[in-house]
C-alpha positions in Angstrom: 47.4 -2.4 20.2 47.4 -2.4 16.1 47.4 1.7 15.8 49.9 3.8 16.3 48.8 6.0 19.3 48.3 9.7 18.6 51.4 11.8 19.3 51.3 15.3 21.0 52.9 18.6 19.5 55.2 18.3 22.2 56.3 15.0 21.8 56.9 15.6 18.1 58.8 18.6 19.0 61.0 16.7 21.1 61.9 14.0 18.3 62.6 16.1 15.9 64.6 18.4 18.1 67.9 17.4 17.1 66.9 18.5 13.6 67.8 21.4 15.1 71.5 20.7 15.7 72.0 18.8 13.0 70.9 21.5 10.1 73.5 23.9 12.4 76.3 21.8 11.7 75.5 21.7 7.7 74.9 25.6 7.7 77.9 26.3 8.8 79.3 23.2 6.5 77.9 25.0 3.3 78.2 28.8 4.2 81.7 28.3 5.5 83.6 25.6 4.6 84.8 27.2 0.9 86.1 30.0 2.6 88.2 27.9 4.9 89.7 25.9 1.6 90.2 29.6 0.1 91.9 30.8 2.8 94.2 27.9 3.4 95.1 28.2 0.0 92.6 26.9 -2.9 92.2 27.6 -5.8 89.0 28.8 -7.2 89.0 25.5 -9.6 90.0 22.9 -7.0 86.8 24.0 -4.7 84.5 21.4 -6.2 87.3 18.6 -5.9 87.8 19.2 -2.3 84.2 19.5 -1.7 83.9 15.5 -2.9 84.2 14.2 0.7 80.6 15.9 1.6 78.5 14.0 -1.1 80.9 10.9 -1.0 80.5 10.2 2.4 76.3 10.4 2.2 76.2 7.8 -0.7 78.6 5.3 1.6 77.5 6.1 4.8 73.1 6.7 4.7 71.8 3.5 2.9 74.3 1.3 5.6 73.2 2.9 8.5 69.6 2.7 6.9 70.3 -1.1 6.8 71.8 -1.3 10.2 69.5 0.9 11.6 66.3 -1.1 10.5 68.0 -4.0 12.4 69.5 -2.4 15.8 67.3 -3.1 19.2 69.4 -1.5 22.2 68.7 -0.3 25.5 68.3 3.9 23.5 66.1 1.8 21.4 66.4 1.7 17.2 67.6 5.0 15.8 68.8 6.9 18.9 72.2 4.9 19.1 72.9 6.5 15.8 71.7 9.9 16.5 74.4 9.8 19.9 77.5 8.6 18.3 77.2 10.8 14.8 76.7 13.7 17.6 79.8 13.1 19.0 82.1 12.8 16.2 80.3 15.8 14.2 80.8 18.0 17.0 84.7 17.0 17.8 85.1 17.7 13.9 83.2 21.2 14.1 85.7 22.2 16.8 88.5 21.0 15.2 88.4 22.1 11.2 88.7 26.2 11.6 91.7 25.2 13.0 93.2 22.9 10.5 96.5 23.8 9.9 96.8 22.7 6.1 94.3 22.3 3.4 94.4 18.5 3.1 93.7 18.4 6.7 90.6 20.7 6.6 89.4 18.7 3.8 89.8 15.4 5.9 88.0 16.8 8.6 85.1 18.0 5.8 85.0 13.9 5.6 84.9 13.6 9.1 82.1 16.0 9.4 79.7 14.9 6.8 80.4 11.3 7.4 79.3 11.8 11.4 76.4 14.4 10.1 75.2 11.9 7.8 75.2 8.9 10.7 72.7 11.0 13.0 70.9 12.3 10.2 69.9 9.5 8.2 68.1 7.8 10.9 66.1 10.9 11.7 64.0 10.2 8.4 62.7 6.6 9.4 62.6 7.7 12.5 59.2 9.9 11.4 58.0 6.8 10.0 58.2 4.5 12.7 56.6 6.7 15.8 54.2 8.4 13.5 51.4 7.2 12.0 50.4 7.6 8.6 47.9 10.7 9.0 50.6 12.4 11.2 54.0 11.9 9.4 53.4 15.2 7.4 53.7 17.0 10.8 56.6 15.5 11.4 58.2 16.0 8.3 57.0 19.3 8.8 58.1 20.4 12.0 61.8 19.0 10.7 61.1 21.4 8.0 60.7 24.1 11.2 63.9 23.3 13.2 65.9 23.1 9.3 64.5 26.6 8.7 65.7 27.7 12.2 69.2 26.0 12.7 70.6 27.5 9.0 69.1 31.2 9.3 71.2 30.9 13.4 74.1 28.8 11.8 74.6 30.9 8.6 74.6 34.8 10.4 76.5 33.3 13.1 80.0 34.7 11.9 78.4 38.2 10.6 76.5 38.2 14.4 79.8 38.1 15.5 81.5 40.6 13.5 78.5 43.0 14.7 79.4 41.9 18.1 83.4 43.0 17.6 85.2 39.5 17.1 87.7 39.8 14.8 86.6 39.2 11.0 90.1 39.5 9.4 93.6 37.5 10.4 96.6 37.2 8.6 97.2 34.6 5.1 96.3 31.2 5.9 94.7 31.9 9.1 91.0 31.6 9.4 89.2 34.8 11.2 87.7 34.7 14.6 84.3 34.9 13.8 84.1 31.5 11.3 86.5 29.7 14.6 84.0 30.9 17.0 80.9 30.3 15.4 82.5 26.5 14.8 82.3 26.4 18.3 79.2 27.6 19.3 77.2 25.0 16.4 79.1 22.1 17.6 77.8 22.9 20.9 74.6 23.3 20.0 74.6 20.1 17.7 75.3 18.0 20.5 72.9 19.2 22.8 70.0 19.0 20.5 70.7 15.7 19.5 71.0 15.4 22.9 67.6 16.5 24.2 66.0 13.8 21.4 67.9 11.1 22.5 66.5 11.6 26.2 63.3 12.7 25.8 61.9 10.1 23.2 61.0 6.4 23.7 60.9 4.1 20.5 58.6 1.2 19.7 60.1 -2.0 19.5 60.4 -4.3 16.9 57.6 -6.7 17.4 55.3 -3.4 18.2 56.4 -1.9 14.7 55.1 -5.0 12.5 52.2 -5.5 14.8 50.9 -1.9 13.9 48.5 -1.9 10.7 50.5 0.8 8.7 53.0 -2.0 8.6 50.7 -4.5 6.8 49.6 -1.8 4.3 52.5 -1.7 2.2 54.2 -4.7 0.5 56.6 -6.6 2.8 59.5 -6.5 0.5 60.7 -5.0 -2.4 64.1 -6.9 -3.2 64.3 -8.2 -6.5 64.1 -12.0 -5.8 66.0 -12.9 -8.7 70.3 -13.3 -8.4 71.7 -10.6 -9.2 74.0 -11.2 -12.3 77.7 -10.7 -12.5 77.9 -9.6 -15.8 76.1 -6.5 -15.1 79.2 -5.7 -12.4 81.8 -6.9 -14.8 80.4 -4.3 -17.9 80.1 -1.1 -15.4 83.5 -2.0 -13.9 84.6 -2.1 -17.6 83.4 1.6 -18.6 84.4 3.1 -15.2 88.2 1.8 -16.1 87.6 2.7 -19.9 86.8 6.0 -18.8 89.3 6.6 -16.4 92.0 5.6 -19.2 90.3 8.1 -21.6 91.0 10.9 -18.9 94.2 9.9 -19.1 95.1 9.0 -22.4 93.6 12.5 -24.1 94.4 14.4 -21.0 90.9 15.8 -19.6 90.4 17.7 -16.8 91.6 15.6 -13.9 88.2 15.9 -12.0 86.9 13.6 -14.7 88.2 11.1 -12.9 85.7 11.1 -10.1 82.8 10.4 -12.9 84.7 7.5 -14.0 85.6 6.3 -10.3 82.0 6.2 -9.3 81.1 4.0 -12.4 83.9 1.5 -11.7 82.8 1.5 -8.0 79.3 0.8 -9.0 80.5 -1.8 -11.2 82.5 -3.3 -8.5 79.4 -3.0 -5.7 77.6 -5.4 -8.2 79.9 -7.9 -8.5 80.5 -7.9 -4.7 77.2 -8.5 -4.7 76.6 -11.0 -6.8 79.5 -13.2 -5.1 78.5 -12.4 -1.7 75.7 -14.2 0.6 72.4 -13.4 -0.8 71.1 -12.1 2.8 74.0 -10.3 3.1 74.0 -6.4 3.6 75.2 -5.7 0.9 73.4 -7.9 -1.9 70.2 -7.1 0.0 71.1 -3.1 -0.7 71.7 -3.9 -4.2 68.4 -6.2 -4.9 66.4 -2.9 -3.3 68.1 -0.4 -5.0 67.3 -2.0 -8.3 63.7 -3.3 -7.2 63.0 0.6 -5.9 58.8 1.6 -6.5 58.5 3.6 -9.7 57.3 6.8 -8.1 61.2 6.6 -6.5 62.6 6.1 -9.8 61.1 9.2 -11.4 61.7 10.9 -8.4 65.0 10.4 -8.3 65.7 12.6 -12.0 63.8 15.4 -10.2 66.1 15.2 -7.0 69.0 14.7 -9.2 68.6 18.0 -11.0 67.4 19.5 -7.6 70.5 18.9 -5.6 73.0 19.5 -8.6 71.8 23.4 -8.1 72.0 23.3 -4.8 75.6 22.0 -4.8 76.8 24.5 -6.9 74.9 27.4 -4.8 76.5 25.8 -1.8 80.4 25.8 -3.1 80.5 29.0 -5.2 78.2 31.2 -4.3 81.1 32.8 -1.7 83.8 33.2 -4.6 81.0 34.5 -7.4 79.8 37.5 -4.8 83.0 38.2 -3.2 84.4 38.6 -6.8 81.5 40.2 -8.6 79.8 42.3 -5.8 82.6 43.0 -3.5 85.6 42.9 -5.8 87.7 41.0 -4.0 89.1 37.5 -4.3 92.1 38.1 -2.2 91.0 36.1 1.0 92.7 38.5 3.6 91.4 42.1 2.4 88.3 43.4 4.2 86.4 43.0 0.8 86.7 39.6 0.6 85.9 39.0 4.0 83.0 41.3 4.3 81.9 39.7 1.6 81.6 36.4 2.8 80.1 37.0 6.0 77.3 38.6 3.6 77.2 34.9 2.2 76.2 33.7 5.4 73.4 36.5 5.4 72.4 35.4 2.1 72.1 31.5 3.5 70.1 32.6 6.5 67.8 34.8 4.7 67.1 31.8 1.9 66.5 29.3 5.2 64.4 32.2 6.8 62.2 32.6 3.2 62.2 28.4 3.4 60.3 28.9 7.0 57.8 31.3 5.9 57.6 29.3 2.6 56.5 26.4 4.5 53.2 28.0 5.5 52.4 28.6 2.1 53.0 25.4 0.4 50.3 23.4 2.1 47.4 26.4 0.9 49.1 25.9 -2.7 49.3 22.0 -2.6 45.6 22.1 -1.7 44.8 24.6 -4.6 47.0 22.7 -7.3 48.6 19.4 -6.0 52.1 18.8 -5.0 53.2 18.2 -8.7 52.2 21.6 -9.9 53.1 23.5 -6.2 56.7 21.8 -7.0 56.9 23.1 -10.3 56.1 26.4 -8.9 58.8 26.1 -6.2 61.1 25.0 -8.1 61.2 27.6 -10.8 61.1 30.4 -8.5 64.4 28.9 -7.1 66.0 28.9 -10.8 64.6 32.4 -11.2 66.6 33.4 -7.7 69.5 31.9 -8.8 69.7 33.5 -12.5 69.2 36.6 -11.0 72.8 36.5 -9.4 73.6 37.4 -13.4 72.4 41.0 -13.7 71.6 42.0 -9.8 75.2 44.4 -8.5 74.2 45.4 -5.5 74.7 42.9 -3.0 71.7 43.7 -0.6 69.2 43.1 -3.5 70.5 39.6 -3.3 68.1 38.9 -0.9 65.2 38.9 -2.8 67.0 36.2 -5.0 67.2 34.3 -1.9 63.5 34.3 -1.5 62.8 32.5 -4.2 65.5 30.0 -3.4 64.1 29.5 -0.2 60.5 28.5 -1.4 62.5 26.1 -4.0 64.8 24.8 -0.6 61.6 24.1 1.8 59.8 22.2 -1.2 62.7 20.1 -2.1 62.7 19.0 1.9 59.3 17.7 1.9 56.8 17.7 -1.3 59.6 14.7 -2.6 58.6 13.1 0.4 55.1 13.5 0.4 55.4 12.0 -2.9 57.4 9.5 -2.3 56.1 8.1 1.6 53.0 5.8 0.0 55.1 3.6 -1.6 57.8 2.7 1.0 57.7 -0.9 2.7 57.4 -0.3 6.5 59.9 -2.5 7.2 62.5 -1.0 4.9 62.1 2.5 6.0 65.7 2.7 7.4 67.0 1.3 4.1 64.8 3.3 1.6 65.4 6.5 3.1 69.2 6.0 2.7 69.2 4.3 -0.9 66.9 7.8 -1.9 69.7 9.7 -0.5 71.8 8.2 -3.3 70.1 10.6 -5.6 70.7 13.5 -3.8 74.3 12.4 -3.1 74.8 11.4 -7.0 74.2 14.9 -8.4 76.8 16.2 -6.2 79.5 14.1 -7.4 78.6 14.9 -11.0 78.7 18.8 -10.0 82.0 18.7 -8.1 83.3 16.6 -11.2 81.8 19.0 -14.3 81.2 22.2 -12.6 84.9 23.4 -12.5 85.6 21.8 -16.5 82.5 23.5 -17.2 83.2 27.0 -16.0 87.2 27.0 -17.2 85.6 25.9 -20.7 83.0 27.7 -21.3 82.7 30.5 -18.8 86.4 31.8 -18.2 86.2 30.6 -15.1 83.8 32.7 -13.4 82.0 31.5 -10.1 78.7 33.3 -11.0 77.6 31.4 -13.8 78.1 28.1 -12.1 74.9 29.7 -10.1 73.6 30.3 -13.7 74.0 26.5 -14.6 72.4 26.1 -11.0 69.1 27.9 -12.0 68.2 26.0 -15.0 68.9 23.1 -13.5 66.1 23.9 -10.7 63.8 24.6 -13.3 64.5 22.1 -15.2 64.4 19.4 -12.0 60.5 21.2 -11.8 59.9 20.0 -14.9 61.0 16.1 -14.3 58.0 16.5 -11.2 55.3 16.6 -13.6 55.9 13.1 -15.0 55.5 11.6 -11.5 51.8 10.3 -10.3 50.0 12.3 -7.6 49.3 10.2 -4.6 45.4 10.4 -4.2 44.1 11.3 -1.7 47.4 13.9 -1.8 48.8 13.7 1.3 49.1 17.6 2.3 52.2 18.8 4.5 50.8 20.2 8.1 51.2 23.6 8.8 
């Protein structure tokens, strides 16, 4: 057999169903972790630094898991062992986080939660490439987007729904309300059961079969730069990072800039270690693949940077922005604050619901105007939605703002992958999906380093201005996609 068999609708459903659980975990994290941090005593200015665990773990975990899963074969297959073990630890972290006795334990559990979700999530993107023929891959990514939407809507609404059912929505100072605690318990159960369904109900092609399929031969067999890695590059980046950290200390700049300096130094150390390590080792291979990534991937990296900078700003500042501006309270023990925080969950559910509807419209847009213009339109709608928080004062009208964000979110989850898909070598599907995650993670690290400083320096510490910055960033992302070549023929996402 040289052609991958066509899978039925229900086979694709089963292989993507685990994404429902993954998105349950992410949605609960995005909508409620800032609330937990504030409840445990975090200041608004400190929230970006506490969130840094989330992008940092993705930066470290995803390429490593991609590299390892490309080389794994067990009784459970190639990708499914990572689905299962990530699900176990993510479930335990979800159960524990709302019971954190201190702020720093909550931050540590966020680290564990995000790392575990990343262990499960990274192989799912490569799983579609492994299992589906090129003609069916858009259907696979569309199915994943569907489960992302459903999981996000339900999980984001859980605290609000529980409050409507009579569960306590306020608690004493320093205590997480029951609505949040029970939402995390339910989310942990859903995450484990959904991923378990995919593990048990799917099978994988063995490595020799994957190598024999004709789509494996349609792309380059090796993308790594064969030239040896230069130690000088590593030394230069390391020196720049150290100089940056010393400058922050000497001039008394904002401590959050240590994150940027540390990231630059860490990249230098990685280059230096790769240059000194075994040429065929994991680190050297990852660095060579990073340096030799396809040109399409480089251009999409800029699009991803501005897109995910905006999303990170929205996730970490919407709660404090809406509660302070639209509900008039920053007191985490007050009824007004907790009502506003629950409404943020509704807003997050709304943008994911609108994203599910956008998934129906986006294929039509792509057929009419192409991938690039479609992404420009959708990202701009998201930017306008975030900017509208500046002048909308009735919190119910913020649902209209989230319609634009929903179109941007649906587009971000699908169209960059459609633009990228034809440039990836089949036998490096896992590692390149992991490397592509760098351009999701790096902007979040930059946001964690700069947003707090920008707000304090230029915007009087008002969290709603972070949403305005995010809105501008989304519009810039849409413009940058015009630099990316349109595939021919264009792969149109399936309905």
